[in-house]
C-alpha positions in Angstrom: 12.3 -8.2 -36.2 11.7 -8.1 -39.9 8.3 -8.9 -41.4 7.2 -10.3 -44.7 5.8 -13.4 -46.4 9.0 -15.4 -45.7 8.6 -14.8 -41.9 4.9 -15.8 -42.1 6.1 -19.1 -43.7 8.5 -19.6 -40.8 5.5 -19.2 -38.4 3.8 -22.0 -40.4 6.8 -24.3 -40.1 7.1 -23.6 -36.4 3.4 -24.2 -35.7 3.6 -27.5 -37.6 6.6 -28.7 -35.6 4.9 -27.9 -32.3 1.6 -29.6 -33.3 3.2 -32.7 -34.8 6.0 -33.0 -32.2 8.9 -33.5 -34.7 10.6 -31.9 -37.7 10.1 -35.0 -39.8 6.3 -35.1 -39.1 6.1 -31.4 -39.8 7.9 -31.8 -43.1 5.4 -34.6 -44.1 2.4 -32.4 -43.2 3.8 -29.4 -45.2 5.1 -31.5 -48.1 8.6 -30.2 -47.9 12.0 -31.6 -46.7 13.0 -31.9 -43.0 16.1 -29.8 -43.7 14.0 -26.9 -44.9 11.8 -27.0 -41.8 14.8 -27.2 -39.5 16.6 -24.4 -41.3 13.6 -22.0 -41.3 12.7 -22.6 -37.6 16.4 -21.9 -36.7 16.2 -18.6 -38.6 13.0 -17.8 -36.8 14.7 -18.3 -33.5 17.6 -16.0 -34.6 15.1 -13.4 -35.7 13.3 -13.6 -32.3 16.5 -13.7 -30.3 15.0 -16.6 -28.3 15.1 -20.4 -28.0 11.6 -21.6 -29.0 12.2 -25.4 -29.1 14.3 -27.9 -27.3 15.4 -30.8 -29.4 16.1 -34.4 -28.4 16.5 -37.6 -30.2 12.9 -38.6 -29.4 10.9 -35.4 -29.4 10.8 -31.7 -29.9 9.3 -29.6 -27.1 8.6 -25.9 -26.7 10.3 -23.7 -24.2 8.2 -21.5 -22.0 8.8 -18.6 -24.5 8.1 -21.0 -27.4 4.8 -22.1 -25.9 3.5 -18.6 -25.5 4.8 -17.7 -29.0 3.0 -20.8 -30.4 -0.4 -19.7 -29.1 0.0 -16.3 -30.8 1.3 -17.8 -34.0 -1.5 -20.3 -34.2 -4.0 -17.5 -33.7 -2.4 -15.4 -36.5 -2.4 -18.3 -38.9 -6.0 -19.2 -38.1 -7.1 -15.6 -38.8 -5.1 -15.5 -42.0 -6.8 -18.8 -43.1 -10.2 -17.3 -42.2 -9.4 -14.2 -44.2 -8.5 -16.2 -47.3 -11.6 -18.3 -46.9 -13.8 -15.2 -46.7 -12.1 -13.7 -49.7 -12.6 -16.9 -51.7 -16.2 -17.0 -50.7 -16.8 -13.3 -51.6 -15.2 -14.0 -55.0 -17.8 -16.7 -55.6 -20.9 -15.2 -54.0 -22.2 -11.9 -55.2 -22.2 -9.3 -52.4 -21.7 -5.6 -51.8 -22.8 -2.7 -53.9 -22.8 -3.0 -57.7 -22.3 0.4 -59.4 -23.1 0.8 -63.1 -24.0 3.3 -65.8 -26.0 2.9 -68.9 -27.7 5.1 -71.6 -31.0 6.5 -70.3 -33.3 4.8 -72.9 -31.6 1.4 -72.6 -31.3 1.8 -68.9 -34.9 2.4 -68.3 -36.2 -0.2 -70.8 -33.7 -3.0 -70.2 -31.4 -2.4 -67.3 -34.0 -1.5 -64.7 -35.9 -4.8 -65.1 -32.5 -6.6 -65.0 -31.7 -4.8 -61.7 -35.0 -5.9 -60.3 -34.4 -9.5 -61.1 -30.8 -9.3 -59.8 -31.9 -7.8 -56.5 -34.5 -10.5 -56.1 -31.9 -13.3 -56.8 -29.1 -11.7 -54.7 -30.8 -9.8 -51.9 -27.4 -9.4 -50.2 -26.3 -7.0 -53.1 -27.2 -3.4 -53.5 -27.3 -1.7 -56.9 -26.6 2.0 -57.7 -27.2 2.9 -61.4 -26.6 6.2 -63.2 -28.5 6.7 -66.4 -27.6 9.3 -69.0 -26.4 9.8 -72.6 -23.0 11.1 -71.6 -20.2 8.5 -71.7 -18.6 8.3 -68.2 -14.9 7.7 -67.7 -14.7 4.4 -65.9 -11.1 4.9 -64.9 -11.9 8.1 -63.0 -14.9 6.7 -61.1 -15.9 4.0 -58.7 -18.2 2.3 -61.3 -18.0 -1.5 -61.7 -19.2 -1.5 -65.3 -20.8 0.5 -68.0 -23.4 -0.6 -70.6 -22.5 0.9 -74.0 -25.0 0.7 -76.9 -23.5 1.1 -80.4 -19.9 1.4 -81.3 -17.1 1.2 -78.8 -14.5 4.0 -78.7 -12.6 2.9 -75.5 -10.2 0.4 -77.0 -8.0 0.1 -73.9 -10.9 -1.0 -71.7 -12.2 -4.6 -71.4 -15.6 -5.2 -73.0 -17.9 -8.2 -73.2 -20.6 -8.5 -75.9 -23.9 -9.0 -74.3 -26.3 -8.5 -77.2 -27.4 -6.7 -80.3 -30.1 -4.3 -81.4 -31.8 -3.5 -84.6 -32.5 0.0 -85.8 -36.0 0.6 -87.1 -37.3 3.4 -89.3 -40.7 4.3 -87.8 -43.5 6.9 -88.0 -46.9 7.5 -86.4 -49.8 5.8 -88.1 -51.0 9.2 -89.3 -48.1 9.1 -91.8 -49.1 5.9 -93.5 -51.0 7.6 -96.3 -48.2 10.1 -97.0 -45.7 7.2 -97.2 -47.8 5.1 -99.5 -45.6 5.9 -102.6 -42.3 5.4 -100.7 -40.6 2.2 -102.0 -36.9 3.0 -101.7 -34.7 4.9 -99.2 -34.1 7.6 -101.8 -37.8 8.5 -101.7 -37.4 9.4 -98.0 -35.5 12.6 -99.0 -38.8 14.4 -99.5 -40.0 13.6 -95.9 -38.7 15.2 -92.7 -37.1 13.1 -90.0 -36.6 13.7 -86.3 -32.8 13.5 -85.8 -31.2 12.2 -82.7 -28.1 14.5 -82.2 -26.7 12.1 -79.6 -25.7 10.0 -82.6 -22.5 10.6 -84.6 -24.3 11.2 -87.9 -28.0 11.3 -87.3 -29.2 12.2 -90.8 -27.0 9.9 -92.9 -28.1 6.3 -93.1 -27.2 3.2 -95.2 -30.1 0.8 -96.0 -29.7 -2.7 -97.3 -32.1 -5.2 -98.8 -31.4 -8.9 -99.3 -27.8 -8.3 -98.1 -26.9 -7.3 -101.7 -28.6 -4.0 -102.5 -27.4 -0.9 -100.6 -28.6 2.7 -100.6 -27.0 5.5 -98.7 -29.2 8.6 -98.2 -28.8 11.9 -96.4 -32.2 13.0 -94.9 -33.5 16.4 -93.9 -34.0 16.9 -90.2 -37.1 19.0 -89.3 -36.5 18.5 -85.6 -33.2 17.8 -83.8 -33.3 16.3 -80.3 -30.5 15.1 -78.2 -32.2 12.2 -76.4 -33.6 8.9 -77.7 -36.7 9.0 -75.6 -37.4 12.6 -76.8 -37.2 11.4 -80.4 -39.6 8.6 -79.6 -42.1 11.0 -78.0 -41.9 13.4 -81.0 -42.4 10.4 -83.4 -45.4 9.2 -81.4 -46.9 12.7 -81.8 -46.6 12.6 -85.5 -43.8 15.0 -85.9 -42.0 13.0 -88.6 -40.0 9.8 -89.3 -37.2 8.6 -87.0 -34.6 5.9 -86.7 -34.9 4.3 -83.2 -33.5 1.1 -81.6 -35.8 -1.9 -81.4 -35.7 -2.0 -77.6 -37.3 1.5 -77.6 -40.0 1.0 -80.2 -40.8 -2.7 -80.4 -43.7 -2.3 -77.9 -45.0 0.7 -79.8 -45.0 -1.1 -83.1 -46.7 -4.2 -81.6 -49.4 -2.0 -80.1 -50.0 0.0 -83.3 -48.7 3.3 -81.9 -46.0 3.3 -84.5 -45.5 1.7 -87.9 -42.4 0.4 -89.7 -41.4 2.4 -92.7 -39.8 0.5 -95.6 -39.9 -2.8 -93.6 -38.3 -4.6 -96.5 -35.2 -2.5 -96.1 -32.8 -2.8 -93.1 -30.5 -0.6 -91.2 -27.1 -1.6 -89.7 -27.3 -3.7 -86.6 -25.6 -2.4 -83.4 -23.8 -4.1 -80.6 -24.4 -3.8 -76.8 -21.4 -4.3 -74.6 -20.6 -4.4 -70.9 -17.5 -2.3 -70.5 -15.2 -2.9 -67.6 -12.5 -0.8 -66.0 -9.0 -2.3 -66.1 -8.6 -5.2 -63.6 -7.3 -8.7 -63.4 -10.1 -10.2 -61.4 -13.9 -9.4 -61.5 -16.1 -9.5 -58.4 -18.8 -12.1 -58.4 -21.5 -9.4 -58.4 -20.2 -8.0 -61.8 -20.0 -11.5 -63.3 -23.5 -12.4 -62.1 -25.1 -9.2 -63.4 -23.5 -9.5 -66.9 -24.5 -13.2 -67.1 -28.1 -12.1 -66.3 -28.0 -9.6 -69.1 -26.8 -12.1 -71.6 -29.6 -14.5 -70.8 
């Protein structure tokens, strides 16, 4: 006997006829014509090589084989209905394990608190996070999403903007006297910076003021480090000036551990995206976590 969606439909027609007692009532229940129901049940009998129903002018009854077949069909259809119900529920309720990756600095400062809140809100979910400055290939992994800070390079992947960040030129308070005469970005050329080599061009920066005046400068790096938190630590220790994202240094500036350099000048703002592997539908756990990040 062949299998497939059409045969499953025939089981539905057969069960409806048995439960309603007539082809007409079954057609009304299913919202189709009586002729279709009659034709599909007849094909089912030919496929089974058995008479499942006896027809009379008053009522349709099952044969002995048809009655046994009905019990099995009703069970199959009920299990299928339950499976669809469970799938629909899982699509609406976050569950399972959420796997994600994020840059180490953003992951520690922003994603870890978000994971904590997510776990408290959805205790039925588990979270596995990988933090690092290497960009992971979503298509070759089992990750549900990646948080990307800065400029996207994966044009073929789906991405959702979840926020922005400001870049701040900062230094330790011990540099305040040495920077007293610095009024323009060009004056920074005489001062060493700590360069973050994880960036594409860590020593060349474009400053703007009042959205009209722009200055592009190439600075001299006295120290080169390949991790944002390492650059922050060197800056806190007075090693030089550094450009760092606000989510890394805001608390330090507020506490007086770092100072803003040229606060009247601004650096380009960056974007933060949730990047998703190719898929048509997104699990509820992914949607819920992204929504939490946006809020």
